[in-house]
N, CA and C of each residue as an Amber inpcrd file, in Angstrom:
protein
   492
  66.6440000 109.7870000 171.4180000  66.0860000 108.4750000 171.9490000
  65.1370000 107.8740000 170.9450000  64.3640000 108.7300000 170.3220000
  63.4050000 108.1490000 169.3140000  64.1440000 107.6460000 168.1580000
  65.2380000 108.1960000 167.7540000  66.0600000 107.7370000 166.6600000
  66.5500000 106.3230000 166.9730000  67.1070000 106.1090000 168.1360000
  67.6240000 104.8200000 168.5320000  66.5280000 103.7700000 168.5830000
  65.3700000 104.0710000 169.0200000  64.2880000 103.0700000 169.0510000
  63.8410000 102.7150000 167.6150000  63.9690000 103.6590000 166.6830000
  63.5250000 103.3660000 165.2830000  64.5780000 102.4600000 164.6700000
  65.8410000 102.5450000 164.9150000  66.8860000 101.7070000 164.4270000
  66.7320000 100.3450000 164.9790000  66.3560000 100.2050000 166.2710000
  66.2030000  98.9480000 166.9400000  64.9730000  98.2270000 166.2740000
  63.9030000  98.9780000 165.9640000  62.7940000  98.3030000 165.3640000
  63.0370000  97.8510000 164.0320000  63.9160000  98.5980000 163.2650000
  64.3010000  98.1140000 161.8920000  65.0750000  96.8570000 162.0190000
  66.0100000  96.7470000 163.0370000  66.8230000  95.5830000 163.1490000
  65.9570000  94.3710000 163.4910000  64.9430000  94.5930000 164.3950000
  64.0180000  93.4910000 164.7240000  63.1760000  93.0540000 163.5450000
  62.7770000  94.1000000 162.7390000  62.0380000  93.7940000 161.4910000
  62.8450000  92.8920000 160.5410000  64.1260000  93.1950000 160.4290000
  64.9870000  92.3490000 159.5520000  65.1410000  90.9550000 160.0970000
  65.2450000  90.8320000 161.3540000  65.5000000  89.4860000 161.9760000
  64.0900000  88.7040000 161.8650000  62.9670000  89.4170000 161.8810000
  61.6980000  88.7180000 161.8810000  61.4000000  88.0860000 160.5080000
  61.8640000  88.7180000 159.4620000  61.6240000  88.2710000 158.1060000
  62.6290000  87.2400000 157.6470000  63.5560000  86.9820000 158.5030000
  64.5660000  85.9120000 158.2410000  65.6040000  86.2020000 157.2260000
  65.7350000  87.4710000 156.8470000  66.7800000  87.7730000 155.9040000
  67.4760000  89.1110000 156.3480000  68.6890000  89.3160000 155.9620000
  69.4070000  90.4020000 156.2420000  69.3160000  91.4310000 155.0830000
  68.8620000  92.6110000 155.3320000  68.7660000  93.6070000 154.2610000
  70.1260000  94.3090000 154.1970000  70.5190000  94.7760000 153.0430000
  71.8310000  95.4230000 152.8600000  71.7950000  96.7510000 153.6230000
  72.8860000  97.0400000 154.1880000  73.0100000  98.3120000 154.8130000
  73.3240000  99.4330000 153.7670000  73.0510000 100.6690000 154.1160000
  73.3930000 101.7720000 153.1940000  74.9470000 101.7890000 153.0040000
  75.2650000 102.0730000 151.6920000  76.7190000 101.9750000 151.3490000
  77.0610000 103.2230000 150.5840000  78.3260000 103.5640000 150.6810000
  78.7970000 104.7010000 149.8870000  79.0910000 104.3760000 148.3670000
  78.9740000 103.0890000 148.0040000  79.1320000 102.6040000 146.6770000
  77.8810000 102.4470000 145.9410000  76.8400000 103.1040000 146.2840000
  75.5060000 102.9060000 145.7440000  75.4870000 103.3200000 144.2880000
  76.1750000 104.3230000 143.8640000  76.0400000 104.8650000 142.4900000
  77.1380000 104.2290000 141.5780000  77.8780000 103.2330000 142.0480000
  78.9260000 102.6930000 141.1760000  78.3320000 101.9400000 139.9690000
  77.2340000 101.2830000 140.1740000  76.6720000 100.5900000 138.9930000
  76.1400000 101.5790000 137.9600000  75.7090000 102.7530000 138.3920000
  75.3340000 103.7810000 137.5370000  76.4560000 104.1910000 136.4770000
  77.6440000 104.1070000 136.9710000  78.7840000 104.4650000 136.1350000
  79.2860000 103.2000000 135.2990000  79.1240000 102.0250000 135.8770000
  79.5900000 100.8520000 135.1930000  78.7090000 100.4060000 133.9650000
  77.4680000 100.6670000 134.0840000  76.4980000 100.2590000 133.0050000
  76.8440000 100.9330000 131.6960000  77.0360000 102.2420000 131.6050000
  77.3420000 102.8370000 130.3350000  78.7480000 102.4880000 129.8340000
  79.7180000 102.2400000 130.6990000  81.0130000 101.7740000 130.3300000
  80.9320000 100.4120000 129.6740000  80.2170000  99.5480000 130.3280000
  79.9610000  98.1550000 129.7240000  79.3120000  98.2350000 128.3680000
  78.2760000  99.0410000 128.2440000  77.5580000  99.1920000 126.9830000
  78.5680000  99.7450000 125.9240000  79.3650000 100.7460000 126.2700000
  80.3830000 101.2000000 125.3370000  81.3280000 100.1730000 124.8550000
  81.7590000  99.2930000 125.8180000  82.7150000  98.2480000 125.4430000
  82.0150000  97.2520000 124.5460000  80.8070000  96.8750000 124.7160000
  80.0630000  95.9650000 123.8590000  79.8630000  96.5830000 122.5110000
  79.6220000  97.8350000 122.4450000  79.3670000  98.5750000 121.1540000
  80.7850000  98.6060000 120.3410000  81.8330000  98.7530000 121.0440000
  83.1750000  98.8250000 120.3860000  83.4900000  97.5060000 119.8620000
  83.2880000  96.4170000 120.6460000  83.5020000  95.0220000 120.1620000
  82.6840000  94.7500000 118.9060000  81.3990000  95.1950000 118.9830000
  80.5520000  95.0320000 117.8070000  81.0790000  95.7260000 116.5810000
  81.5770000  96.9940000 116.7490000  82.1690000  97.7160000 115.6320000
  83.3980000  96.9950000 115.0590000  84.2320000  96.5080000 115.9010000
  85.3830000  95.7640000 115.4940000  84.9980000  94.5100000 114.6480000
  83.9440000  93.8460000 115.1590000  83.5150000  92.6070000 114.4810000
  83.0140000  92.9800000 113.0560000  82.2550000  94.0830000 112.9380000
  81.6990000  94.4650000 111.6380000  82.8570000  94.9080000 110.6740000
  83.8240000  95.5790000 111.2330000  85.0240000  96.0300000 110.3630000
  85.7840000  94.8050000 109.8820000  86.0640000  93.9340000 110.7270000
  86.8700000  92.6890000 110.3380000  86.0750000  91.8600000 109.3200000
  84.7490000  91.7260000 109.5530000  83.9340000  90.9870000 108.6170000
  83.8250000  91.6960000 107.2140000  83.7680000  93.0250000 107.2060000
  83.7140000  93.7420000 105.9770000  85.0710000  93.6540000 105.2350000
  86.2160000  93.6970000 105.9890000  87.5520000  93.5510000 105.4430000
  87.6950000  92.1340000 104.7760000  87.2910000  91.0520000 105.4270000
  87.3800000  89.7750000 104.9780000  86.5140000  89.5350000 103.7100000
  85.3380000  90.1280000 103.7170000  84.4450000  90.0980000 102.5860000
  85.0460000  90.7460000 101.3990000  85.6630000  91.9230000 101.5170000
  86.2610000  92.6270000 100.3970000  87.4630000  91.7980000  99.9000000
  88.2320000  91.1730000 100.7880000  89.3740000  90.3460000 100.3280000
  88.9010000  89.2130000  99.4610000  87.8380000  88.5080000  99.8940000
  87.3180000  87.4040000  99.1440000  86.6890000  87.8850000  97.8470000
  85.9990000  89.0130000  97.8250000  85.5120000  89.4970000  96.5360000
  86.6360000  89.8500000  95.5850000  87.7150000  90.4670000  96.1450000
  88.8350000  90.8600000  95.2100000  89.4820000  89.5630000  94.6410000
  89.6750000  88.5240000  95.5080000  90.2420000  87.3050000  94.9980000
  89.3670000  86.6720000  93.9230000  87.9830000  86.6460000  94.2250000
  87.0750000  86.0970000  93.1730000  87.1130000  86.8440000  91.8830000
  87.2780000  88.2110000  92.0090000  87.2810000  89.0510000  90.8140000
  88.5770000  88.7850000  90.0330000  89.7010000  88.6250000  90.7330000
  90.9370000  88.2880000  90.0540000  90.8880000  87.0090000  89.2780000
  90.2890000  86.0180000  89.8940000  90.1220000  84.6940000  89.2440000
  89.1910000  84.7590000  88.0250000  88.1120000  85.5250000  88.2050000
  87.1290000  85.6830000  87.1250000  87.8460000  86.3890000  85.9240000
  88.5730000  87.4660000  86.2610000  89.1890000  88.2050000  85.1400000
  90.2250000  87.3740000  84.4100000  90.9840000  86.5600000  85.2190000
  92.0080000  85.7070000  84.5270000  91.2730000  84.6410000  83.6180000
  90.1670000  84.1330000  84.0600000  89.4450000  83.2430000  83.1820000
  88.9240000  83.8960000  81.9440000  88.2630000  85.1190000  82.1170000
  87.8220000  85.8530000  81.0340000  88.9040000  86.2280000  80.0280000
  90.0970000  86.6630000  80.5620000  91.1970000  87.0930000  79.7300000
  91.7450000  85.8890000  78.9330000  91.7350000  84.7360000  79.6320000
  92.2580000  83.5660000  78.8880000  91.3040000  83.1290000  77.7180000
  90.0050000  83.2800000  78.0140000  89.0310000  82.8980000  77.0390000
  89.0270000  83.8340000  75.8580000  88.9820000  85.1750000  76.1510000
  89.0050000  86.1490000  75.0310000  90.3830000  86.2000000  74.3270000
  91.5000000  86.0070000  75.1110000  92.7490000  86.0860000  74.5330000
  93.2270000  84.7990000  73.7630000  92.4410000  83.7860000  73.7650000
  92.8080000  82.5810000  73.1130000  92.8650000  82.8630000  71.5870000
  94.0370000  82.6150000  71.0090000  94.3160000  82.9670000  69.6060000
  93.8220000  81.7850000  68.6800000  92.5600000  81.9390000  68.2390000
  91.8990000  80.8810000  67.4560000  92.5750000  80.7170000  66.1100000
  93.0480000  81.8970000  65.4790000  93.7480000  81.7190000  64.2270000
  95.0540000  80.9210000  64.2940000  95.8270000  81.1170000  65.3250000
  97.0650000  80.4550000  65.5360000  96.7660000  78.8980000  65.7360000
  95.6100000  78.6780000  66.5450000  95.2790000  77.3080000  66.7970000
  94.8520000  76.6110000  65.5080000  94.1340000  77.2950000  64.6550000
  93.6010000  76.6030000  63.4330000  94.7900000  76.3300000  62.4390000
  95.7270000  77.2480000  62.3610000  96.8470000  77.0450000  61.3830000
  97.8550000  76.1360000  61.8530000  98.3170000  76.2610000  63.1600000
  99.3990000  75.3800000  63.6160000  99.0220000  74.3800000  64.6970000
  97.8740000  74.5810000  65.2990000  97.4120000  73.6340000  66.3410000
  97.9870000  74.0010000  67.6850000  98.7440000  75.0590000  67.7600000
  99.3290000  75.4840000  69.0120000  98.2940000  76.4070000  69.7980000
  98.3040000  76.1760000  71.1160000  97.4510000  77.0150000  71.9720000
  98.2790000  78.2320000  72.4510000  97.9210000  79.3690000  72.0760000
  98.5300000  80.5720000  72.5520000  97.5150000  81.6130000  73.0420000
  98.0260000  82.6100000  73.7960000  97.1670000  83.7000000  74.2460000
  97.6460000  85.0200000  73.6060000  96.6430000  85.7190000  72.9310000
  96.8970000  86.9590000  72.4000000  96.8960000  87.9750000  73.5230000
  98.0410000  88.7620000  73.6840000  98.1000000  89.7010000  74.8050000
  97.1390000  90.8130000  74.5840000  96.9470000  91.2820000  73.4090000
  95.9440000  92.4310000  73.1790000  94.5640000  92.0500000  73.5470000
  94.1220000  90.8780000  73.1750000  92.7760000  90.3750000  73.4810000
  92.5940000  90.2090000  74.9530000  93.5920000  89.6780000  75.5910000
  93.5140000  89.4070000  77.0350000  93.4600000  90.7770000  77.7950000
  94.2450000  91.6760000  77.4200000  94.3440000  92.9600000  78.0830000
  93.0690000  93.7750000  77.9530000  92.3620000  93.5790000  76.7860000
  91.1170000  94.3090000  76.5130000  89.9540000  93.9740000  77.4590000
  90.0040000  92.7680000  78.1040000  88.9560000  92.2980000  78.9280000
  89.1080000  92.8770000  80.3380000  90.2970000  93.1830000  80.7760000
  90.5640000  93.5220000  82.1330000  89.7820000  94.7400000  82.5930000
  89.9320000  95.8580000  81.9350000  89.2790000  97.0810000  82.3680000
  87.7320000  96.9560000  82.3610000  87.1440000  96.3420000  81.3530000
  85.6750000  96.1670000  81.3430000  85.1530000  95.1880000  82.3880000
  85.9220000  94.1960000  82.7230000  85.5130000  93.2220000  83.7550000
  85.6370000  93.9150000  85.1540000  86.5530000  94.7520000  85.4090000
  86.6420000  95.5200000  86.6680000  85.4830000  96.4620000  86.7560000
  85.2040000  97.1990000  85.6880000  84.1060000  98.1880000  85.6800000
  82.7170000  97.5340000  85.8930000  82.5500000  96.3350000  85.4200000
  81.2140000  95.6920000  85.5980000  81.1560000  94.8680000  86.8750000
  82.1550000  94.8420000  87.6880000  82.1190000  94.0250000  88.9090000
  81.4650000  94.7730000  90.0450000  81.3730000  94.0710000  91.2030000
  80.8510000  94.6190000  92.4010000  81.7850000  95.6030000  93.0520000
  83.0590000  95.5150000  92.6660000  84.0180000  96.4510000  93.2440000
  84.7990000  97.2260000  92.1160000  84.0490000  98.2050000  91.4960000
  84.6710000  98.9000000  90.3350000  85.9000000  99.6950000  90.6530000
  86.2390000  99.9320000  91.9160000  87.3910000 100.7410000  92.2740000
  88.6460000  99.8340000  92.4780000  88.5250000  98.5850000  92.0870000
  89.7150000  97.7580000  92.0940000  90.6400000  98.1860000  90.9700000
  91.9460000  97.9520000  91.2050000  92.9680000  98.4090000  90.1160000
  93.7930000  97.1660000  89.7250000  94.0290000  97.0830000  88.4230000
  94.8900000  95.9840000  87.9290000  96.2940000  96.4200000  88.0940000
  97.0200000  95.6230000  88.8550000  98.4720000  95.8970000  89.1340000
  99.3940000  95.3000000  88.0920000  98.9930000  94.2620000  87.5110000
  99.7710000  93.5720000  86.4730000  99.0760000  92.3720000  85.8070000
  99.4470000  92.2310000  84.6020000  98.8760000  91.0710000  83.8180000
 100.0980000  90.3620000  83.1340000 100.3360000  89.1240000  83.4920000
 101.4680000  88.3670000  82.8720000 100.9130000  87.1920000  82.1650000
 101.4750000  87.0440000  81.0310000 101.1270000  85.9190000  80.1010000
 102.3710000  85.1290000  79.8760000 102.2250000  83.8190000  80.2210000
 103.3180000  82.9000000  79.9890000 102.9440000  81.9480000  78.8020000
 103.6050000  82.1260000  77.7010000 103.3450000  81.2640000  76.5300000
 104.0650000  79.9330000  76.7920000 103.5990000  78.9140000  76.3060000
 104.2580000  77.6300000  76.4450000 103.2570000  76.5330000  76.5510000
 103.6480000  75.4650000  77.0630000 102.7120000  74.3060000  77.1810000
 102.4460000  74.0310000  78.6250000 101.3210000  74.3690000  79.1550000
 100.2480000  75.1060000  78.6120000 100.4780000  76.5910000  78.8860000
  99.7900000  77.4650000  78.0960000  99.8530000  78.9210000  78.3610000
  99.0410000  79.3170000  79.5000000  99.6180000  80.2300000  80.3150000
  99.0420000  80.7080000  81.4950000  98.9120000  82.2280000  81.5640000
  97.8290000  82.7080000  82.1900000  97.6810000  84.1840000  82.3970000
  97.4770000  84.3670000  83.8700000  98.1430000  85.4680000  84.3590000
  97.9880000  85.7210000  85.7810000  97.6820000  87.2580000  85.9060000
  96.8130000  87.6120000  86.8230000  96.4610000  89.0460000  87.0600000
  96.5740000  89.3140000  88.5520000  97.1370000  90.4820000  88.8160000
  97.1710000  91.0240000  90.1480000  96.3090000  92.2170000  90.3130000
  95.4410000  92.2150000  91.2800000  94.5790000  93.3310000  91.6200000
  94.8910000  93.9710000  93.0140000  94.4880000  95.1930000  93.1190000
  94.6730000  95.9040000  94.4280000  93.4100000  96.6410000  94.6650000
  93.1430000  97.0020000  95.9400000  91.9470000  97.6730000  96.3650000
  92.2290000  98.4040000  97.6350000  91.8700000  99.6630000  97.6990000
  92.0050000 100.3570000  98.9190000  90.6830000 100.2270000  99.7350000
  90.7240000  99.6170000 100.8740000  89.5680000  99.4170000 101.6980000
  89.5160000 100.5230000 102.7220000  88.4300000 101.2870000 102.6160000
  88.1420000 102.3530000 103.6030000  87.4620000 101.8930000 104.7820000
  87.9990000 102.1260000 105.9980000  87.3770000 101.7810000 107.2650000
  86.3060000 102.7070000 107.6140000  85.1770000 102.2850000 108.1730000
  84.0960000 103.1080000 108.6210000  84.2070000 103.3110000 110.0930000
  84.1080000 102.2610000 110.8170000  84.0380000 102.3390000 112.3110000
  85.4140000 102.1590000 112.9530000  86.3880000 101.5160000 112.3010000
  87.6320000 101.1560000 112.8810000  88.7180000 102.1630000 112.5710000
  88.4080000 103.4350000 112.1970000  89.4960000 104.3310000 111.7940000
  90.3730000 104.6800000 112.9740000  89.8610000 104.6630000 114.1600000
  90.7100000 104.9560000 115.2950000  91.7500000 103.8420000 115.6500000
  91.3060000 102.5860000 115.2700000  92.1570000 101.4480000 115.5400000
  93.2300000 101.2220000 114.4520000  92.7530000 101.1640000 113.2600000
  93.6280000 100.7710000 112.0820000  94.0020000 101.9340000 111.1890000
  93.4390000 103.0640000 111.3370000  93.6830000 104.1810000 110.4180000
  92.5690000 104.3120000 109.4080000  92.7330000 105.1400000 108.4470000
  91.6370000 105.4720000 107.5170000  91.4450000 104.3590000 106.4930000
  92.5160000 103.6910000 106.0010000  92.3090000 102.6010000 104.9940000
  93.4190000 101.6050000 105.0420000  93.2760000 100.5950000 104.3420000
  94.3270000  99.5790000 104.1380000  94.3120000  99.0440000 102.7070000
  95.3760000  98.5950000 102.2220000  95.5170000  98.1310000 100.8490000
  95.3760000  96.5810000 100.8420000  94.3770000  96.1220000 100.0460000
  94.1710000  94.7610000  99.7660000  94.7550000  94.2630000  98.3710000
  95.3050000  93.1040000  98.3230000  95.8170000  92.6090000  97.0540000
  95.3570000  91.1400000  96.8880000  95.1780000  90.8180000  95.6280000
  94.7480000  89.3940000  95.2590000  95.2820000  89.1480000  93.8850000
  95.4800000  87.8410000  93.5760000  95.8470000  87.4460000  92.2260000
  95.0110000  86.2610000  91.8270000  94.8750000  86.2010000  90.5350000
  94.1740000  85.1110000  89.8770000  94.8380000  84.5390000  88.7400000
  94.6490000  83.2640000  88.4770000  95.3990000  82.5890000  87.4430000
  94.4170000  81.6880000  86.6430000  94.8100000  81.6110000  85.3050000
  94.0630000  80.6910000  84.4430000  94.9860000  80.1370000  83.4560000
  94.7420000  78.8290000  83.1000000  95.5750000  78.1040000  82.2180000
  94.7020000  77.5600000  81.1280000  95.1860000  77.6610000  79.8730000
  94.4870000  77.0620000  78.7920000  95.0330000  75.6180000  78.4910000
  94.1460000  74.6150000  78.5670000  94.4890000  73.2440000  78.3910000
  93.7200000  72.6670000  77.1720000  94.4400000  71.7590000  76.4760000
  93.8290000  71.1060000  75.4290000  93.2410000  69.7590000  76.0030000
  91.9790000  69.5530000  75.7100000  91.3340000  68.3490000  76.2640000
  90.7370000  67.4480000  75.0440000  90.4070000  66.2700000  75.3250000
  89.7490000  65.3430000  74.3380000  90.7350000  65.1630000  73.1600000
  91.9570000  64.9620000  73.3090000  92.8050000  64.5990000  72.1630000
  92.5990000  63.1910000  71.7160000  92.5450000  63.0200000  70.4730000
  92.3750000  61.6590000  69.9190000  93.5080000  61.1320000  69.1220000
């Protein structure tokens, strides 16, 4: 009897304050489980964002390096003796090739590899270099695997300007 009068007084108390208090529920601990799961999902999305950003940065760096090496190789490979004697603009393959290894070693990504260097003699002479890089994943190994191969190419052309 005392228990029933306590329940009735609680109901009156709820009605007096003008609001309905939630009743006891069996789902009380469900938010305790959902909070860590939500935090884990947010952390995983953050990790994916970091990995994709790092991958895109490495791809841009590799492309910039390929373009820089092509420009350097065209500059160093310019055959000045041929130009002075005949007036023709040509690229010396040995001079151009000598720049590739040192340019890669001095760059921000020294583990890049030269896949090919092609020189097209003609009007105008062109040099093209292909680079490759193995990008190691840090956080995304479970999604994409341990690594992926990135490739980029750069091109430079020697032009004669200010002809009179």
